[in-house]
N, C-alpha and C positions, 0 to 999 in steps of 0.2 A: 503495499499497498505505499504509494509515493504522493508527494505534493506536487508532481508535475503533471495536471491534467488540467483539463477545462472546467471551470466552476462557474454553472448559469447565477446569474445576479438577478433577480430572485432567481432560485428553482422553482419552476413551474411546469413540473412533469405531470403533476395529479390531475387527475377528472375523477368526474362520478355524475350521475345521474338521480334524481331525487325518486326515490320507489313509492309507489301507492301506500305501503305500510307505514311510510314515515309522515304522514299528514293527519293531522288534528282535527278535532271536533270544529277549529276556527278555518280550514280548508288551506291551512299553510303547512310546512314542515314543522314538527312537534320540537320542542326544544330537547329533548331527547338524544334527539338522532343528530342534531349538531354536533355532539363527540361523537358519534358515531364514524360520522362522514369526515369529522376532525381527525380522528383516527385512522379510519381508512384511508387517509390523503399524507399522513404521518408516515405510514410506511413506505410510501417512494421517495418521501425524505430522509427516511433512515436508511435505506439503502442506499441513497447519494453518498450520506454522510460516513457510508463505509460498515453499518451496522447490517449485513449480509447474512442470508440463511448458513451460509459458509463461515464466515466469521463468528457467528452466532456455537456453530457446531464445533469448529478448531479450538474457540478458544473457552468455551463451558460458560458461555456469555450472555444475558438477555438483556432488556432496559426494562425498568417498572415507571411507569407514570407514576410523579412525586405530589404534582399541582398543576392546576390547568384554571384559566381567565377566558371566559366564553363572551365575545361583545355581539348582541344580535341587533344589527344594523338594517338591514332589508328583509321582507318577506321572499320567501321563496317557495316554489310550489310543484305539486306532482309532474313529474316529467322533465322539468328544468333541468340543463346540461349545466355542471358548475365545475370552475377550473378551478386549481387551489396556486398561492405562491408562498412560498417557504423562506425563512432566513435564520440562521444560526446567529442567535445575538451574543451567548458568552458562552466558557466548560471551564470546569476544571477537570482534575483527574479522575472525578468519579460521577460527574455529573453534566449536561448538557441544559440550555435555555435557548427556547427557540419560539419564532413566531410565524403565525400561517393566517392568509387571507383568502376568505373563497368569494368568487365572484363568478355571476351566471355569465355564462360563455356569450359574449356581444355587448356587455354592459361591465365598463370600466371601474364602477363602483362597489367597494367591497358590499359584500350581503353579509358579511358575519366576518370575525376574527376570531382567532385563538393562541393565545400564547400557553406554553409550556413550559415545564420542569420534569426531565426524566433522569434516571439515574441508571448508571453502567451495573449490572447486578450478576455476580456468580450464580450459576445455575446449579453449583455444588453446595455450596453455605446459603443460598438464598439471601446474600447480604451486598452491600454496596462494596465494590470492588474498583481497584483503580484500572483504567483504560491502558491497553499495551501501548507504545511508543507510536508506532507506525499510525494506530488510529489517532492519537494528540495532536502528532503531524499534522494529518490530513483535516484535523479538525480548527486547528491554527489557521492553516491557508483558507478554508472556508470562513472563518472569522474576518479576518482581515478583509477577504473579498467582498462579503456582505455588509463590512462596514459603511461600506460608499453609501449605503442607502438610509435613507432618513429615517429617524427615528419614529413609528408611530405612536398616536399618542396615548393610546391602549397599553401598551407594555409598561407594567409598572404602576400603572394608575389601582386607585381605592376605589371601592363601590361607596356611592353618596347622591344622597337626593338633590346634590349640588355638581354636575358632572364638569370634569374641568375643561377649559376653554378648547376650542379646538384651533390647531394653528391653520 
């Protein structure tokens, strides 16, 4: 795993379609399925980061979600084709912080966002474990490339009845 690779800024390979079973009594996607669809999109992003099936098997490692913050910005409906953009915000030896946005294909306005923190975990001990150096090197290159992106207002904000001013 080397740092000499093309880094999409942001990563934008994940796609999904809103399924009928994801629709609630309001006629739009139920809040619980936002977590589902962002998790599906995160799988593609994690693969890009280097957390592939082969990596997991070879290193006896996986990832566990530690925290997730969702923002619901626009309705999505049954049959809507979705695309996702993701970026690596930061990492340390055992954890990585990332951010995703969901868009309806053909609409450049985010429909939702998801900020997440995940841990690198040993499948033997089921405890957080340091990532191998080649993965850390790859993450450093991705973090540096993604640092050119403007920091979204959603990153790190607290829930409040007085939302932060948007830029």
